[in-house]
Steps between C-alpha positions, in 0.01 A plus 500: 500500500161327500486179703220247551523325836326216679567345838390180669466493877427281799160525665555418865187388688273630222633857531629628162634820654863605463469637854465155655844421645490142373423585136781530247556562131565162341606628157522809285483509122537792263534595137652821367514639151716294265594251772393149586298428810703480820387283790650468848430279799492679836322262743415151379514189717646279225734735314793708611466875487631643173851638565477881504124464442404791726768717342373411152145598594614830649720573198200443273288733714776764498509500118121493455308820430161331443413186695216303339293235673159343512373619838831681551402615849539140616848452352629843593371489859678168546822626347500814715409317821785254436754781486525574130473860383328644194425863422390490137156494343264202494251368246231249591358288218206406724402863558518563125257212444265633768496848346475365146190300598321829570299369791403174334552188712807320365739252655825673588729206569807473279369202307170668408673824401744318274217300344310822414810629320577171326843454656680229700325291759557464870634161600302284740806301607479625859123458536504133608764579763290787638196272508705258711602779739858526369642852466766629263771442760434123495404439136768353275725788394448414133126566543557829684748623240292401197188657655682819600685547172174454312329765714781745426483430126124538470499812718762646264287406198184640661671831578614537139157404365342764724749758376408415138131552580565831677717629216266389218 
């Protein structure tokens, strides 16, 4: 099963590392073939943890044979450091874009990559909160969820667009 994943995390004291003992995964979103996007809360200061959220994430990982992400090393290192397991293959939409650029300087963020392929757009809903020093754990849950679900959806679209280009 192919699964696109995206996580949102805390950034304690400016350290985005999953190895900082105070950092946590705030939310995990994913989309699999022929299924709607799933989204769970794991560590948010204004919303209760999704019942069986960790089990749902691990179940998804257990069923996945190809885990897709934009900068997947970030998401996967967090998941593994937080106790989840995954042994399947990975696909990074950002690395594809880097290789496809053939050495030309291009922006590799998710928004720029999607724009080049004419697909969905990244939401800026969280930007004003970040500018005010508010992390995902303290933003309104509705903002976190909308932002995260959108990232999952456009990562899914970007993966499929890249596959079309490779198979053309």
